[in-house]
Structures are given as C-alpha cells and as structure tokens.
C-alpha positions in Angstrom: -56.8 -11.2 14.7 -54.7 -10.1 11.6 -54.8 -13.4 9.7 -54.3 -13.1 5.9 -54.0 -15.6 3.0 -51.8 -15.1 0.0 -53.5 -15.3 -3.3 -52.4 -15.2 -6.9 -55.0 -14.5 -9.5 -55.2 -13.5 -13.2 -57.6 -10.6 -13.7 -58.3 -9.4 -17.2 -55.1 -11.1 -18.4 -52.9 -9.6 -15.7 -51.4 -11.5 -12.8 -52.0 -10.1 -9.3 -50.7 -11.3 -5.9 -52.0 -10.1 -2.6 -52.4 -11.0 1.1 -56.1 -10.8 1.9 -58.2 -11.4 4.9 -60.1 -14.7 4.7 -63.5 -12.9 4.7 -62.8 -10.3 2.1 -65.2 -10.8 -0.8 -64.0 -11.0 -4.4 -66.0 -7.9 -5.2 -64.2 -5.9 -2.5 -60.8 -7.3 -3.6 -61.5 -6.2 -7.2 -62.7 -2.8 -6.2 -60.5 -1.9 -3.3 -57.2 -3.8 -4.0 -57.2 -3.7 -7.8 -59.2 -0.5 -8.4 -61.6 -2.2 -10.8 -64.7 -0.4 -9.8 -66.8 -1.6 -12.7 -67.9 -4.5 -10.5 -70.9 -3.0 -8.7 -72.4 -3.9 -5.4 -76.2 -3.8 -5.2 -77.8 -6.2 -2.8 -74.8 -7.9 -1.4 -76.9 -11.1 -1.2 -76.3 -12.5 -4.7 -79.8 -11.5 -5.9 -79.3 -8.5 -8.2 -76.4 -9.7 -10.4 -74.7 -6.3 -10.5 -71.5 -7.8 -9.1 -71.3 -10.6 -11.7 -67.8 -11.5 -13.0 -66.5 -14.4 -15.1 -64.4 -16.9 -13.0 -62.7 -19.6 -15.0 -65.3 -19.3 -17.7 -68.4 -19.2 -15.5 -70.4 -16.3 -14.2 -70.3 -15.9 -10.4 -71.5 -13.3 -7.9 -68.5 -11.6 -6.5 -70.4 -10.5 -3.4 -70.8 -14.2 -2.5 -67.3 -15.3 -3.3 -64.4 -14.8 -1.0 -61.1 -13.6 -2.5 -59.3 -16.6 -0.9 -61.5 -18.9 -3.0 -60.2 -17.6 -6.3 -56.5 -18.3 -5.7 -55.0 -19.6 -9.0 -58.0 -18.7 -11.1 -58.7 -16.4 -14.1 -61.2 -13.6 -13.8 -62.8 -11.3 -16.3 -64.4 -8.1 -15.2 -66.2 -5.6 -17.3 -62.9 -3.7 -17.6 -61.6 -6.7 -19.5 -64.2 -6.8 -22.2 -62.9 -4.0 -24.5 -59.7 -4.8 -26.3 -57.3 -2.3 -27.8 -59.7 0.6 -27.4 -62.5 -1.3 -29.2 -65.7 -2.1 -27.5 -66.6 -5.8 -27.1 -69.5 -6.9 -29.4 -71.7 -7.0 -26.3 -70.8 -3.5 -25.3 -71.4 -2.3 -28.8 -74.8 -4.0 -29.0 -75.9 -2.6 -25.7 -74.9 0.9 -26.8 -76.5 0.5 -30.3 -79.7 -0.9 -28.9 -80.0 1.4 -25.8 -79.7 -1.6 -23.5 -78.7 0.6 -20.6 -79.9 3.7 -18.9 -78.4 4.4 -15.5 -75.7 1.8 -16.1 -75.6 0.3 -12.6 -76.7 -3.2 -13.7 -74.7 -3.1 -17.0 -71.4 -4.6 -15.9 -73.1 -7.7 -14.4 -75.6 -7.9 -17.3 -72.7 -7.8 -19.8 -70.8 -10.6 -18.1 -73.9 -12.7 -17.5 -74.8 -12.3 -21.2 -71.3 -13.3 -22.3 -71.6 -16.4 -20.2 -74.9 -17.4 -21.6 -73.8 -16.7 -25.2 -71.0 -19.1 -24.7 -73.1 -21.8 -23.2 -76.6 -21.8 -24.6 -78.1 -21.7 -28.1 -80.4 -18.8 -27.2 -82.9 -19.7 -29.9 -85.4 -17.0 -28.9 -86.0 -14.0 -26.7 -87.7 -16.1 -24.0 -84.6 -18.2 -23.6 -82.4 -15.0 -23.3 -84.9 -13.6 -20.7 -84.8 -16.9 -18.7 -81.0 -17.0 -18.6 -80.7 -13.3 -17.6 -83.5 -13.5 -15.0 -80.9 -13.4 -12.2 -79.9 -9.9 -13.2 -82.1 -7.1 -12.1 -82.5 -3.8 -14.0 -84.8 -1.0 -12.8 -84.5 1.3 -15.8 -84.8 -0.4 -19.2 -87.7 -2.8 -19.1 -85.3 -5.5 -20.4 -86.5 -5.6 -24.1 -83.5 -3.5 -25.3 -81.1 -5.7 -23.3 -82.7 -8.9 -24.8 -82.3 -7.4 -28.3 -78.7 -6.4 -27.6 -77.8 -9.9 -26.4 -79.5 -11.5 -29.4 -77.6 -9.3 -31.8 -74.3 -9.7 -29.9 -74.7 -13.5 -29.9 -74.7 -13.5 -33.7 -71.6 -11.3 -34.0 -69.7 -13.2 -31.3 -70.5 -16.6 -32.8 -69.6 -15.4 -36.4 -66.3 -14.1 -35.0 -65.5 -17.4 -33.4 -66.0 -19.2 -36.7 -63.4 -17.0 -38.4 -61.0 -16.8 -35.5 -60.8 -20.6 -35.1 -62.0 -20.3 -31.5 
C-alpha cells in the first residue's frame, strides 16, 4: 500500500508541503523530510521529552504525533529559537548556567521550558522542576537547568513588556 496524505505546515516560519505516509511521525518528518535534526529521538514512547516541539503554541512529543495530524499548523523546533544569529534567551541562559552537558535532552528541554515560561508564573524552583518533570536528563542533575529557566523567564518576560507582546 502506497497511500500518502498531503500536508502543509509552517515550521520555524517557513511553509512546507509534502506527501507523507499516514503513520509517519512528526519527528521523522522533521528529521528526514525537512533535515531538522535538532529534534532528537530517545525513547520513542513520549517519556523522555527529547523530541518535544512547539505545535500551535503548545509543547508536544513529536514521536507520538503523526505528521498528517499537523496539517495547517505552526511548529517551532529548536532550530527556530535563535534569530538573526543571536541565541534565544533560553539558549543563552542554558549556555551561561551550564544547563547542558551531552546536549541530547537540550532541544526538548528548551522547547518545554519555553512553553512553561509562556504559561505559568514559575514562582519558585520547585514549580519549574514540576513542569519540566516530563523531560529526562542523564547528565546535569537538573539544578543548572532550573537556574537557566528561572533566569531566562525573567529576560523573556521583560522583553515582552517592551516589545508589546
């Protein structure tokens, strides 16, 4: 059976169209069809968070989402964070605070962090830890990630006040 579905999706601000098999995951579409290999696959069961992307403003596991499900949507991958050669405030905070080591979890961690910064007050480190608990890291011990998210939240929210967003 050679059945495919036509999809049109905006990824990191760029429109893409493709014919995809119904069971192709979003992660495989991003990696294999668009060459966006920053979306990592770890467990392929939605447990580790390495494949997290932003879909219409919400974080989702791209290993559990089919490409045909995202027709007409807007997606942000880790490649879409930096703008005009400048690191996104989250990327900058992760770098500054040593919030990564091997880097495997980092793309999913960054996008999950962006989602929670936009949605929750993040009043203390425990709240940050709770909201990031679906993203696994084997290297850092998490404290540097929590520190980076806390610092980035301040920078991002201050920037929104001045940009009118």
